[in-house]
BAPATOR-614407 format. One line per field, with one value per residue (C-alpha): chain; x, y, z; residue in three letters. Coordinates in Angstrom, 2 decimals, padded with zeros to 5 digits. Each point is the difference from the previous one (the first is absolute). Layout:
ch <- A | ...
xx <- X | ...
yy <- Y | ...
zz <- Z | ...
aa <- ALA | ...
This chain:
ch <- A | A | A | A | A | A | A | A | A | A | A | A | A | A | A | A | A | A | A | A | A | A | A | A | A | A | A | A | A | A | A | A | A | A | A | A | A | A | A | A | A | A | A | A | A | A | A | A | A | A | A | A | A | A | A | A | A | A | A | A | A | A | A | A | A | A | A | A | A | A | A
xx <- 000.00 | 001.38 | 000.50 | -002.87 | -002.38 | 001.17 | -000.36 | -003.53 | -000.91 | 001.29 | -001.90 | -003.15 | 000.36 | 000.41 | -003.14 | -001.89 | 001.16 | -000.98 | -003.43 | -000.58 | 000.50 | -002.73 | 002.39 | 000.90 | 002.73 | 000.08 | 001.35 | 002.87 | 001.15 | 000.11 | 001.88 | 002.52 | 000.30 | 000.75 | 002.79 | 001.47 | -000.04 | 001.60 | 002.75 | 000.70 | 000.13 | 002.30 | 002.34 | 000.14 | 000.67 | 002.83 | 001.58 | -000.07 | 001.37 | 002.86 | 000.83 | 000.00 | 002.15 | 002.52 | 000.08 | 000.48 | 002.86 | 001.69 | -000.41 | 001.36 | 002.99 | 000.64 | -000.17 | 002.38 | 002.37 | -000.09 | 000.55 | 003.16 | 001.47 | -001.25 | 002.09
yy <- 000.00 | 003.43 | 002.61 | 002.14 | -002.96 | -001.10 | 003.52 | 000.20 | -003.34 | 001.21 | 003.28 | -001.90 | -002.32 | 003.01 | 001.52 | -003.22 | 000.11 | 003.65 | -000.58 | -003.13 | 002.17 | 002.35 | 002.80 | 001.49 | 002.06 | 001.88 | -001.60 | 002.51 | -001.44 | -003.51 | 001.27 | 001.66 | -003.19 | -001.93 | 002.46 | -000.29 | -003.80 | 000.11 | 002.29 | -002.42 | -002.95 | 001.90 | 000.88 | -003.61 | -001.19 | 002.50 | -001.06 | -003.66 | 000.84 | 001.98 | -002.97 | -002.38 | 002.41 | 000.10 | -003.79 | -000.21 | 002.52 | -002.10 | -003.18 | 001.73 | 001.27 | -003.50 | -001.50 | 002.63 | -000.55 | -003.79 | 000.43 | 002.02 | -002.93 | -002.57 | 001.44
zz <- 000.00 | -000.88 | 002.70 | -001.27 | -000.02 | 003.44 | 001.38 | -001.43 | 001.58 | 003.37 | -000.25 | -001.03 | 002.99 | 002.30 | -001.53 | 000.78 | 003.62 | 000.36 | -001.55 | 002.13 | 003.07 | -001.28 | -000.86 | -003.36 | -001.61 | -003.28 | -003.16 | 000.11 | 003.31 | -001.46 | -003.06 | 002.31 | 002.05 | -003.19 | -000.87 | 003.50 | -000.24 | -003.46 | 001.29 | 002.85 | -002.36 | -002.36 | 002.86 | 001.17 | -003.55 | -000.50 | 003.29 | -001.04 | -003.45 | 001.58 | 002.22 | -002.97 | -002.02 | 002.86 | 000.15 | -003.77 | 000.20 | 002.69 | -002.06 | -003.13 | 002.01 | 001.37 | -003.49 | -001.35 | 002.91 | -000.55 | -003.73 | 000.66 | 001.91 | -002.53 | -002.82
aa <- MET | HIS | GLN | SER | ASP | HIS | ALA | GLN | ALA | MET | ALA | ASP | ARG | PHE | ARG | GLU | LEU | VAL | GLU | GLU | SER | GLY | GLU | SER | LEU | SER | ALA | ASN | HIS | TYR | ASP | GLU | LEU | LYS | LEU | ILE | ILE | GLU | ALA | GLY | LEU | ASP | THR | ALA | LEU | VAL | GLU | VAL | MET | GLU | LYS | ILE | ALA | GLY | GLU | LEU | ASN | ARG | VAL | ALA | HIS | ASP | ILE | GLN | HIS | SER | ALA | GLU | PHE | PHE | ASN
């Protein structure tokens, strides 16, 4: 599921919980909630990608270092 779809599903679930309690919020509030959720998901994704990139850099360095001794 893409971040936007996941964020929408989370906002929709929150809307259900709010409405089950007998309360309501405007559509703008749910749209804003979706954007906040998307931003959080994007931040988490970037953090994971940065970690993976660091690991790949370390592996590439180790391979290059090993190759220098292999020759």
